[in-house]
C-alpha positions as a printed NumPy array, in Angstrom:
array([[ 36.164,  10.38 ,  60.785],
       [ 34.392,  13.77 ,  60.839],
       [ 34.575,  14.364,  57.284],
       [ 33.148,  10.708,  56.741],
       [ 30.347,  11.32 ,  59.175],
       [ 29.654,  14.735,  57.427],
       [ 29.094,  12.945,  54.236],
       [ 27.166,  10.171,  55.44 ],
       [ 24.739,  12.864,  56.903],
       [ 24.532,  14.55 ,  53.642],
       [ 23.88 ,  11.297,  51.954],
       [ 21.362,  10.196,  54.332],
       [ 19.452,  13.64 ,  53.613],
       [ 19.091,  12.275,  49.914],
       [ 18.78 ,   8.591,  50.136],
       [ 17.583,   5.979,  52.611],
       [ 19.918,   3.718,  54.952],
       [ 19.759,   0.965,  52.131],
       [ 21.301,   2.937,  49.601],
       [ 24.68 ,   1.375,  48.517],
       [ 26.482,   4.691,  49.143],
       [ 25.213,   5.147,  52.538],
       [ 26.048,   1.223,  53.247],
       [ 29.353,   1.946,  52.064],
       [ 30.072,   4.919,  54.18 ],
       [ 28.542,   3.475,  57.258],
       [ 30.893,   0.255,  56.711],
       [ 33.796,   2.87 ,  56.477],
       [ 32.847,   4.896,  59.362],
       [ 32.505,   1.528,  61.429],
       [ 36.136,   0.533,  60.426],
       [ 37.384,   4.094,  61.346],
       [ 35.875,   3.93 ,  64.832],
       [ 37.19 ,   0.299,  65.168],
       [ 40.649,   1.573,  64.607],
       [ 40.373,   4.593,  66.652],
       [ 39.123,   2.33 ,  69.338],
       [ 41.898,  -0.211,  68.887],
       [ 44.467,   2.695,  69.448],
       [ 42.819,   4.281,  72.128],
       [ 42.944,   0.672,  73.864],
       [ 46.821,   0.659,  72.92 ],
       [ 47.515,   3.856,  74.338],
       [ 45.584,   3.054,  77.636],
       [ 47.816,   0.016,  78.166],
       [ 50.909,   2.137,  77.953],
       [ 53.037,  -0.466,  76.237],
       [ 56.123,   0.44 ,  74.211],
       [ 53.858,   0.465,  71.116],
       [ 51.88 ,   3.152,  72.612],
       [ 54.729,   5.403,  73.396],
       [ 55.26 ,   4.916,  69.338],
       [ 51.783,   5.586,  68.518],
       [ 51.762,   8.648,  70.858],
       [ 54.926,  10.016,  68.989],
       [ 53.32 ,   9.136,  65.655],
       [ 50.009,  10.981,  66.875],
       [ 51.92 ,  14.093,  67.735],
       [ 53.834,  14.117,  64.5  ],
       [ 52.151,  16.405,  61.614],
       [ 53.304,  14.25 ,  58.851],
       [ 51.633,  10.982,  60.343],
       [ 48.428,  13.239,  61.156],
       [ 48.503,  14.347,  57.273],
       [ 48.986,  10.861,  55.979],
       [ 46.156,   9.538,  58.156],
       [ 43.825,  12.341,  57.139],
       [ 44.793,  11.312,  53.369],
       [ 44.302,   7.656,  54.149],
       [ 40.817,   8.247,  55.784],
       [ 39.866,  10.534,  52.702],
       [ 41.001,   7.691,  50.433],
       [ 38.86 ,   5.245,  52.288],
       [ 35.895,   7.531,  52.197],
       [ 36.462,   7.775,  48.436],
       [ 36.739,   4.263,  47.933],
       [ 33.466,   3.685,  49.699],
       [ 31.815,   6.391,  47.527],
       [ 33.143,   4.595,  44.415],
       [ 31.967,   1.167,  45.624],
       [ 28.408,   2.501,  46.277],
       [ 28.444,   4.398,  42.833],
       [ 29.647,   1.095,  41.225],
       [ 26.903,  -0.826,  43.03 ],
       [ 24.319,   1.669,  41.889],
       [ 25.433,   1.54 ,  38.356],
       [ 25.475,  -2.122,  38.521],
       [ 21.83 ,  -2.085,  39.677],
       [ 20.815,   0.261,  36.834],
       [ 22.332,  -1.828,  34.155],
       [ 20.707,  -4.91 ,  35.362],
       [ 17.405,  -3.182,  35.532],
       [ 18.119,  -1.978,  31.971],
       [ 18.921,  -5.485,  30.75 ],
       [ 15.669,  -6.774,  32.418],
       [ 13.632,  -3.889,  30.641],
       [ 15.148,  -4.966,  27.279],
       [ 14.575,  -8.658,  27.918],
       [ 10.704,  -8.01 ,  28.693],
       [ 10.451,  -5.273,  25.774],
       [  9.11 ,  -8.057,  23.413],
       [  6.594,  -9.269,  25.976],
       [  5.293,  -5.861,  26.839],
       [  4.897,  -5.196,  22.985],
       [  2.928,  -8.665,  22.661],
       [  0.872,  -7.511,  25.566],
       [  0.051,  -4.196,  24.083],
       [ -0.994,  -5.742,  20.783],
       [ -3.439,  -8.15 ,  22.802],
       [ -4.932,  -5.417,  24.74 ],
       [ -5.449,  -3.288,  21.626],
       [ -7.054,  -6.218,  19.864],
       [ -9.217,  -7.073,  22.947],
       [-10.065,  -3.409,  22.948],
       [-11.167,  -3.396,  19.631],
       [-13.606,  -6.412,  20.246],
       [-14.751,  -5.055,  23.371],
       [-15.616,  -1.741,  21.61 ],
       [-17.42 ,  -3.281,  18.737],
       [-19.456,  -5.398,  21.205],
       [-20.279,  -2.462,  23.204],
       [-21.437,  -0.166,  20.201],
       [-23.758,  -3.274,  19.191],
       [-25.233,  -3.437,  22.522],
       [-25.836,   0.377,  22.563],
       [-27.44 ,  -0.101,  19.285],
       [-29.707,  -2.815,  20.556],
       [-30.327,  -0.735,  23.664],
       [-31.701,   2.095,  21.467],
       [-33.822,   0.202,  19.321],
       [-35.399,  -1.515,  22.468],
       [-36.022,   1.95 ,  24.17 ],
       [-37.574,   2.886,  20.882],
       [-39.846,  -0.294,  20.655],
       [-40.768,   0.261,  24.331],
       [-41.707,   3.836,  23.695],
       [-43.956,   2.639,  20.87 ],
       [-45.868,  -0.073,  22.732],
       [-46.469,   2.057,  25.679],
       [-47.783,   5.138,  23.604],
       [-49.434,   3.002,  20.919],
       [-48.319,   5.759,  18.455],
       [-44.931,   5.981,  16.531],
       [-44.1  ,   9.493,  15.68 ],
       [-41.58 ,  10.031,  12.881],
       [-39.893,  13.297,  12.291],
       [-38.092,  14.096,   8.993],
       [-35.26 ,  16.238,   9.924],
       [-33.848,  16.418,   6.273],
       [-36.488,  15.861,   3.58 ],
       [-35.366,  14.503,   0.265],
       [-35.263,  16.731,  -2.679],
       [-34.941,  16.543,  -6.427],
       [-34.086,  18.507,  -9.247],
       [-36.824,  19.638, -11.518],
       [-34.948,  18.949, -14.727],
       [-34.429,  15.37 , -15.79 ],
       [-31.063,  14.111, -15.794],
       [-31.426,  12.052, -18.878],
       [-32.159,  11.802, -21.719],
       [-31.562,  15.02 , -23.524],
       [-34.882,  15.55 , -24.953],
       [-34.014,  18.193, -27.514],
       [-31.159,  16.225, -28.852],
       [-33.096,  13.018, -28.891],
       [-35.913,  14.79 , -30.815],
       [-33.472,  16.145, -33.497],
       [-31.78 ,  13.044, -33.573],
       [-34.889,  10.985, -34.144],
       [-36.178,  13.339, -36.753],
       [-32.675,  12.942, -38.824],
       [-33.038,   9.138, -38.432],
       [-36.443,   8.979, -39.838],
       [-35.225,  11.308, -42.948],
       [-32.491,   9.224, -43.556],
       [-34.19 ,   5.847, -42.957],
       [-37.098,   6.983, -45.446],
       [-34.298,   7.866, -47.951],
       [-32.625,   4.745, -47.585],
       [-35.793,   2.712, -48.004],
       [-36.487,   4.516, -51.307],
       [-33.109,   3.85 , -52.462],
       [-33.084,   0.286, -51.722],
       [-36.648,  -0.04 , -53.365],
       [-35.247,   1.58 , -56.342],
       [-32.33 ,  -0.639, -56.841],
       [-34.358,  -3.749, -56.213],
       [-37.063,  -2.911, -58.774],
       [-35.383,  -0.624, -61.127],
       [-37.506,   1.713, -63.585],
       [-36.475,   4.057, -66.534],
       [-37.953,   7.455, -66.5  ],
       [-37.613,   7.956, -70.296],
       [-37.071,   6.27 , -73.632],
       [-33.633,   7.429, -73.884],
       [-32.423,   6.06 , -70.528],
       [-33.997,   2.709, -71.46 ],
       [-32.266,   2.572, -74.934],
       [-28.7  ,   3.266, -72.982],
       [-29.599,   0.551, -70.744],
       [-30.54 ,  -2.116, -73.107],
       [-28.699,  -1.131, -76.521],
       [-31.839,  -1.606, -78.177],
       [-33.941,   1.021, -79.91 ],
       [-37.19 ,   2.007, -78.71 ],
       [-40.037,   2.058, -80.969],
       [-42.836,   3.612, -78.982],
       [-43.742,   4.67 , -75.401],
       [-47.27 ,   4.544, -73.799],
       [-47.914,   7.711, -71.608],
       [-50.415,   8.11 , -68.768],
       [-53.318,  10.385, -69.118],
       [-55.581,  11.646, -66.358],
       [-58.62 ,  13.962, -66.57 ],
       [-58.219,  17.474, -65.244],
       [-60.201,  16.69 , -62.36 ],
       [-58.124,  13.849, -61.32 ],
       [-54.867,  15.953, -61.826],
       [-56.458,  18.653, -59.728],
       [-57.244,  16.269, -56.886],
       [-53.835,  14.693, -56.732],
       [-52.479,  18.103, -56.601],
       [-54.603,  19.029, -53.755],
       [-53.684,  15.872, -52.217],
       [-49.95 ,  16.614, -52.625],
       [-50.504,  20.127, -51.039],
       [-52.232,  18.802, -48.111],
       [-49.345,  16.128, -47.522],
       [-46.702,  18.81 , -47.97 ],
       [-48.599,  21.138, -45.456],
       [-48.959,  17.954, -43.083],
       [-45.174,  17.434, -43.215],
       [-44.145,  21.183, -42.88 ],
       [-46.612,  21.278, -39.886],
       [-44.831,  18.259, -38.464],
       [-41.408,  19.404, -38.993],
       [-42.509,  22.608, -37.418],
       [-43.729,  20.542, -34.375],
       [-40.37 ,  18.701, -34.23 ],
       [-38.394,  22.049, -34.455],
       [-40.332,  23.551, -31.763],
       [-39.941,  20.724, -29.373],
       [-36.245,  20.844, -30.027],
       [-35.835,  24.301, -29.205],
       [-37.902,  24.612, -26.055],
       [-37.279,  21.101, -24.755],
       [-39.746,  19.177, -22.429],
       [-41.863,  22.   , -21.771],
       [-42.442,  22.219, -25.552],
       [-43.268,  18.601, -25.492],
       [-45.919,  19.091, -22.883],
       [-47.523,  22.039, -24.485],
       [-47.716,  20.131, -27.884],
       [-49.045,  17.068, -26.072],
       [-51.781,  19.315, -24.531],
       [-52.647,  20.926, -27.956],
       [-52.865,  17.474, -29.682],
       [-55.205,  16.233, -27.099]])
């Protein structure tokens, strides 16, 4: 009984009166006190049974067995308390497992509601800021804008590549002129001399009429040809200059021509 009371005191320092182990030890201690009171009552009556009980109480073997029995009762009470505690834990775990899907659904719903509420909050904050700006502008009558990061652009154009475009245009013009001359010669063929005409027709050429120009006309034509050649050379030089120095050269040429 003393061991049981000591264990009960230790448990009461750790748990409350409603703990399963505490309740089991209290019931065991109550049974032991009831048994002790019954034995004492039998001794007071002084019957034959009391003599036997007194003889057994003075017997060391009986005392040892009684101690072992009491210890067994205490162990049984402790084990019953442990079983009750574990059963309670198992029930709580099963309840948690059963409620886990509901908790997950509730968490998903809360996250969704949080996202909607956050979006509404941000929209309201934006509207509030705009309203404050409008109100300040109405009160002061002047709207002040401050450029924090001014825009900037590159001086050189991104496209097109002017030198390449100029060179390509020059080459395309030359090729177009040569192609036009070739097509014209094929559509209206001429013969440079009598031999070419004989080879083409297979007939003999009896006579040919040549061109005659006075010396002045020939000199004038020669002068025109020279001027035309100089003009073409100058144009080619300008195109080459534009090709080499790019957009700056084009602006310079434009200023010169103007």
